[in-house]
Structure formats: C-alpha cells, structure tokens
C-alpha positions in Angstrom: -317.6 -19.9 126.8 -316.8 -21.1 123.4 -319.5 -23.1 121.7 -317.5 -24.9 119.3 -316.2 -28.6 119.8 -313.1 -28.3 121.5 -311.6 -31.2 119.7 -311.6 -29.6 116.4 -310.5 -26.2 115.3 -312.5 -25.0 112.3 -310.3 -22.1 111.7 -306.8 -23.7 111.4 -305.7 -26.3 109.1 -303.0 -28.3 110.6 -299.9 -29.1 108.4 -297.1 -31.4 109.3 -294.6 -29.1 107.8 -296.1 -26.1 109.5 -294.7 -23.9 112.3 -295.3 -25.6 115.6 -295.2 -22.4 117.3 -298.1 -21.0 115.4 -301.8 -21.3 116.6 -304.9 -19.2 116.5 -304.4 -18.4 120.1 -300.8 -17.5 119.6 -301.7 -15.2 116.6 -304.4 -13.6 118.7 -302.1 -13.0 121.8 -299.5 -11.1 119.9 -301.9 -8.2 119.7 -302.3 -7.8 123.3 -301.0 -4.5 124.8 -298.9 -4.5 127.9 -298.3 -0.7 127.9 -300.4 -0.1 130.8 -298.8 -2.7 133.0 -295.8 -1.8 135.4 -292.3 -3.5 135.0 -293.1 -5.5 138.2 -296.4 -6.6 136.6 -294.8 -7.5 133.3 -292.1 -9.6 135.1 -294.7 -11.5 137.3 -296.7 -12.3 134.2 -293.6 -13.4 132.5 -292.4 -15.6 135.4 -296.0 -17.1 135.5 -295.6 -17.9 131.7 -292.3 -19.6 132.1 -293.4 -21.7 135.0 -296.5 -22.8 133.4 -294.8 -23.7 130.3 -292.1 -25.7 132.0 -294.9 -27.6 133.9 -296.9 -28.4 130.6 -293.7 -29.6 129.0 -293.2 -32.0 132.0 -296.7 -33.3 131.7 -296.2 -33.9 127.9 -292.8 -35.5 128.4 -294.3 -37.8 131.3 -297.3 -38.7 129.1 -295.1 -39.5 126.2 -293.0 -41.9 128.2 -295.9 -43.4 129.8 -297.4 -44.3 126.7 -294.1 -45.5 124.9 -292.7 -47.5 127.8 -295.0 -48.1 130.9 -292.3 -50.2 132.8 -289.6 -47.6 132.9 -292.1 -45.1 134.3 -292.9 -47.3 137.2 -289.2 -47.8 137.7 -288.6 -44.0 138.0 -291.4 -43.6 140.6 -290.6 -40.4 142.8 -289.2 -38.6 139.8 -292.4 -39.0 137.8 -294.4 -38.1 140.8 -292.8 -34.8 141.2 -293.1 -34.3 137.3 -296.7 -35.2 137.4 -297.1 -32.6 140.3 -295.5 -29.9 138.5 -297.6 -30.8 135.4 -300.9 -30.5 137.3 -299.6 -27.3 139.0 -299.2 -25.7 135.6 -302.4 -26.9 134.2 -304.2 -25.6 137.4 -302.6 -22.1 136.8 -303.5 -22.1 133.0 -307.0 -23.1 133.2 -308.2 -20.3 135.4 -306.0 -17.8 133.5 -307.6 -18.9 130.1 -311.1 -18.6 131.9 -310.3 -15.0 133.0 -308.9 -14.0 129.5 -312.3 -15.4 128.0 -314.3 -13.4 130.5 -312.4 -10.3 129.8 -312.9 -10.6 126.2 -316.5 -11.3 126.6 -316.8 -8.1 128.8 -314.9 -6.1 126.1 -317.1 -7.2 123.3 -320.3 -6.5 125.2 -318.9 -3.1 125.9 -318.1 -2.5 122.2 -321.3 -3.8 121.1 -323.1 -1.3 123.6 -321.4 1.8 122.2 
C-alpha cells in the first residue's frame, strides 16, 4: 500500500493549461504489455475499462449537478438514483482492480529484488 498522503502528489505538478489526460498513473500504464493476453482477454479488459469509465463519468456529473443545483437533482429523482448506482458500481470495480495491480507490482518488485 502506498505510504504517501493520498491527497497530494509529490511527483506531478498540476497545471491549469496541462493535458487533462496525463497523470503519473496514465504514464505508467502505457508501459504495460498485453502481448501474453488472448484476444478475448484483451476485449474483456477493454469492455471493463469502458464500463468503469462511463460509471465514473456519471458519478462526476451527478456530483457536479448536486453541488451546483441541489433542487434540480431532487426533481430528477429516479434518473439520479440510476446514475448513482452506475457510479458506485464503477467505483466498486475500479477499487479492487487498483488493489490487484498494486499487489502484482509489489510481488514483481520483490521478485526482482530477490534476483
């Protein structure tokens, strides 16, 4: 598990004019090789990424609407409940995936150190 303060990133300077698609994580993930995965596994992972991305976008949109106009959110009721459900589902998928990735990297680094 990471030992740094999760609210700050000591490695990346945030710039208002910067590329919003860049992050330390995105930069690190670019180097992952999928060569040993089958086409079906690649497609499954791609589908999971798309679904999780959509759920997180719903979550951010709902939070933005709630913070900017709470009365409108109450009027939309069922639609917001569905969006919140998608959001929580996406976060639920992402959290264990990130944990698994962290565990994989820890094991890989331990193995490299032992060599």
